[in-house]
C-alpha positions as protocol buffer text, in pm:
chain_id: "A"
residue {
  index: 1
  type: MET
  ca { x: 16027 y: 9030 z: 11445 }
}
residue {
  index: 2
  type: ALA
  ca { x: 15755 y: 8893 z: 11217 }
}
residue {
  index: 3
  type: VAL
  ca { x: 15536 y: 8806 z: 11515 }
}
residue {
  index: 4
  type: ALA
  ca { x: 15564 y: 9160 z: 11652 }
}
residue {
  index: 5
  type: ALA
  ca { x: 15467 y: 9303 z: 11312 }
}
residue {
  index: 6
  type: LEU
  ca { x: 15168 y: 9068 z: 11292 }
}
residue {
  index: 7
  type: LEU
  ca { x: 15051 y: 9163 z: 11642 }
}
residue {
  index: 8
  type: LEU
  ca { x: 15087 y: 9532 z: 11561 }
}
residue {
  index: 9
  type: ALA
  ca { x: 14889 y: 9493 z: 11239 }
}
residue {
  index: 10
  type: CYS
  ca { x: 14611 y: 9306 z: 11420 }
}
residue {
  index: 11
  type: SER
  ca { x: 14588 y: 9565 z: 11694 }
}
residue {
  index: 12
  type: LEU
  ca { x: 14540 y: 9849 z: 11446 }
}
residue {
  index: 13
  type: THR
  ca { x: 14236 y: 9699 z: 11273 }
}
residue {
  index: 14
  type: PRO
  ca { x: 13906 y: 9839 z: 11402 }
}
residue {
  index: 15
  type: LEU
  ca { x: 13669 y: 9598 z: 11575 }
}
residue {
  index: 16
  type: HIS
  ca { x: 13292 y: 9638 z: 11550 }
}
residue {
  index: 17
  type: ALA
  ca { x: 13019 y: 9469 z: 11750 }
}
residue {
  index: 18
  type: GLN
  ca { x: 12722 y: 9307 z: 11577 }
}
residue {
  index: 19
  type: ASP
  ca { x: 12403 y: 9504 z: 11565 }
}
residue {
  index: 20
  type: PRO
  ca { x: 12070 y: 9321 z: 11609 }
}
residue {
  index: 21
  type: GLY
  ca { x: 12000 y: 9323 z: 11234 }
}
residue {
  index: 22
  type: SER
  ca { x: 12318 y: 9136 z: 11141 }
}
residue {
  index: 23
  type: GLY
  ca { x: 12184 y: 8785 z: 11187 }
}
residue {
  index: 24
  type: GLY
  ca { x: 12212 y: 8745 z: 11563 }
}
residue {
  index: 25
  type: PRO
  ca { x: 11918 y: 8700 z: 11800 }
}
residue {
  index: 26
  type: THR
  ca { x: 11704 y: 9008 z: 11835 }
}
residue {
  index: 27
  type: PRO
  ca { x: 11660 y: 9169 z: 12177 }
}
residue {
  index: 28
  type: GLY
  ca { x: 11330 y: 9077 z: 12338 }
}
residue {
  index: 29
  type: ALA
  ca { x: 11287 y: 8759 z: 12133 }
}
residue {
  index: 30
  type: PRO
  ca { x: 10997 y: 8548 z: 12265 }
}
residue {
  index: 31
  type: GLU
  ca { x: 11201 y: 8225 z: 12296 }
}
residue {
  index: 32
  type: PRO
  ca { x: 11567 y: 8183 z: 12388 }
}
residue {
  index: 33
  type: THR
  ca { x: 11797 y: 8023 z: 12136 }
}
residue {
  index: 34
  type: ALA
  ca { x: 11781 y: 7644 z: 12164 }
}
residue {
  index: 35
  type: VAL
  ca { x: 12110 y: 7463 z: 12234 }
}
residue {
  index: 36
  type: PRO
  ca { x: 12129 y: 7088 z: 12162 }
}
residue {
  index: 37
  type: LEU
  ca { x: 12301 y: 6933 z: 12466 }
}
residue {
  index: 38
  type: ASP
  ca { x: 12180 y: 6576 z: 12444 }
}
residue {
  index: 39
  type: GLY
  ca { x: 12422 y: 6414 z: 12198 }
}
residue {
  index: 40
  type: GLY
  ca { x: 12749 y: 6563 z: 12319 }
}
residue {
  index: 41
  type: ALA
  ca { x: 12668 y: 6543 z: 12688 }
}
residue {
  index: 42
  type: SER
  ca { x: 12575 y: 6175 z: 12670 }
}
residue {
  index: 43
  type: LEU
  ca { x: 12897 y: 6094 z: 12481 }
}
residue {
  index: 44
  type: LEU
  ca { x: 13104 y: 6278 z: 12741 }
}
residue {
  index: 45
  type: LEU
  ca { x: 12922 y: 6099 z: 13022 }
}
residue {
  index: 46
  type: ALA
  ca { x: 12977 y: 5758 z: 12860 }
}
residue {
  index: 47
  type: GLY
  ca { x: 13345 y: 5837 z: 12801 }
}
residue {
  index: 48
  type: GLY
  ca { x: 13390 y: 5947 z: 13161 }
}
residue {
  index: 49
  type: ALA
  ca { x: 13225 y: 5633 z: 13292 }
}
residue {
  index: 50
  type: THR
  ca { x: 13445 y: 5414 z: 13071 }
}
residue {
  index: 51
  type: TYR
  ca { x: 13757 y: 5596 z: 13186 }
}
residue {
  index: 52
  type: ALA
  ca { x: 13656 y: 5562 z: 13552 }
}
residue {
  index: 53
  type: LEU
  ca { x: 13591 y: 5188 z: 13515 }
}
residue {
  index: 54
  type: ASN
  ca { x: 13928 y: 5136 z: 13348 }
}
residue {
  index: 55
  type: ARG
  ca { x: 14106 y: 5326 z: 13626 }
}
residue {
  index: 56
  type: LEU
  ca { x: 13925 y: 5123 z: 13894 }
}
residue {
  index: 57
  type: ARG
  ca { x: 14017 y: 4795 z: 13723 }
}
residue {
  index: 58
  type: LYS
  ca { x: 14384 y: 4895 z: 13694 }
}
residue {
  index: 59
  type: ARG
  ca { x: 14394 y: 4986 z: 14063 }
}
residue {
  index: 60
  type: ARG
  ca { x: 14322 y: 4626 z: 14167 }
}
């Protein structure tokens, strides 16, 4: 019963989109927003390689 009341209360609150002046990137910005992919991607790649090597060693 409490979950249904919570869902009903959340569905009645109005949702508003951000306008360009609210801190987000402005339309027509000269450069796209930079996303740092180097650190996380290299850690995931190293973890995947380690996992694959362990699986290959266990197979033998």
